[in-house]
C-alpha positions, 0 to 999 in steps of 0.5 A: 453560500446557500445551495452549496451544502452538498458540494463534494470535491474529488481529487483527480490525478493523472500519471504517465504509468498507472499502478496496475498490479499491487500486493496487499498484506493486511490481516483485517478483512474489512481494511483489505477489502477497502484497499482493494476497492480503492486500488481498483478505482485507481485503475489497478487490474491485479490486486493480490491480498494476503493475510499470512506472512509466508503466503505474502512472502511467496507472492513477493518472490514469485510475482511482479508488482508495481507496488505493495502495501504492507501492514507492519504487524500481522497475526503470524508475525511482522512484514519485515521479511516481505519488505526485504524481498520487495526492496531487493526486487526494487518494488516500492512499498508503503507500510500501514500501522495502527501503532508505530514502526519502531519494530521494523528493521533499521533498513526499513525505518525510513520507508513511507508509512500510513497511520491507521485509520487513514482517509481514502485521499491519504491512501491514494496520495501516498501510494501514488507518491511512492510509485512515482518517486520509485520510477524516478530512481 
């Protein structure tokens, strides 16, 4: 196996309807920037990032998004209200958390979530799965 030491494999997934617009609600700036970069790599053309519950809730009401990523706990509250707005509008979303989802309302307990820290591939795979499954409903 000499000569293969630096071999890197990349995951390539093609879907019929790519994710173009994404709402990101995350209060850790570095993590928000990392997610934005990953989303742009995936072909997103609009990534709206928010750190505050009220601002994110306003965007969730006013804009169309293909999907959203919500940090469970933010500096000014939790993302439960934002999740409810997205659910009412039929916009699929994923929770991210450094702890657990027990603080979420019962109607959101079964939503997909990604435990922090996560890898780029875990992020991409869960987001694509969530987006594709929502399109099949």
